[in-house]
N, C-alpha and C positions, 0 to 999 in steps of 0.2 A: 686703365683701361678695366671700367666698367662692365659686366655681365647683363646681357637683357635677360627679363624674366620671360620662363617661357608664357606663353598666351595660351587660352585651349582655345584648340579648332573652332574657327568663327562658321564655318559651313556647314560643323554638330549643330552647332547649334539655333542656325537659323533653318536647318532643317527640320530639328524639332519642334521651331515654331510655327514652320507651316505643317507640319500633318498634325499638329494640334490646331490649329484654326480650320483646317479640313475634317477633321475629325466631329470638329462643333457643327461645320454646317452640313455634314451628313446627318448626324443627327436631326436636323431640321425636317431633314426629308424624308425620313422616316414615318411613317402614318397609315392608321386602319387599312386605308385603298389601297399605297402600297403594296403594303404585305400580300391586300388581296388578288393587288397584279400578280404578284410574282407566285400563290398558289396554280392562281388557273392558268399562268403561262410561265414555269420558271426558265425555258432554257428558248431562245431565235429574239429576234426583238422585240425590244419594251420602250415602252414611254422614255424618255430624259433623264428624269427623275431617279427612275428604276435602274435605268442604265448607268447611271453614275453610282449611284447605292452597289451595285453589283462591281464595279470594276475596283470602288477603293475597297469591299472586303475582299476581294480575290487576293491581297496583298498577304505577305508571311506572316506571322505563323497564319496559321490556315488549319481547316478541317475536310475533307473529302470523304468519297464514298468508297463502299469496300465490298464487294460481292464476294462471299467465301460458297454462295453458289452460283456463278454467273449468269449476268440474264435473269434472275429472278430473286434474289432477297438480296438486300442493303441492309450497311451497316454505317451510322457516322464515324469516322474516327479522325485524331488529331493529326494533322501532320508536323513539323517530321517524325518521320517512323525511325527508331535506331537499327543503326545497319544490323542485320543479323536477327531480328527482333518481327515476330509477326504483328500485323496492325493490330493493336486495342482496339475496342469499337467504346465511345465515351457514353453508354446506354446499353441495355438492352436490348433495346426498339430494332427492331429484325421490319423493312420494308419492303411489303412486295409489287411497290410501284414506281418508277425510275423516279416519276413527277415529284412522287409526293417525297420521295428522298430527297432529290436536290431543293425541297421546296427545308424540308429538317434541316440539312446545312446551312442553308440564308439563315433560317429561323436561330440557327445558335451561333453565327455571326455575329447576327442583329441584338441577341442578348448582350451576347460579351461586347458589344460596341456600346450601346447604351449602360451595360457595369459600369463601364471604362470613366472616372472622374474626366475633368478636361484642365486642363495643364496650361491655364494661362500664366 
């Protein structure tokens, strides 16, 4: 009797390929005009392209806003936060406008996405 060789989980391989193709597609949607659209309206209804980019960027790992002074100051933090530890801002920038803070999170996500190589 022979023992069957264990094969890797093909579902993980398919998922990795899907994510690589989706990442490549999302990168093509990011233009100066799309970034400007987000700057002007970071919340609410957006164009189809911007909504697709925002949906993709909302997947973990992620960034978030931390408000040390509620509703007055915001800083961008990296998620997840280790249990029992306070959130650590990614830089020293403090935003006094919530919309500007949301746009800073978006720009951080975009920078990370564009820095990632394609896994073809």
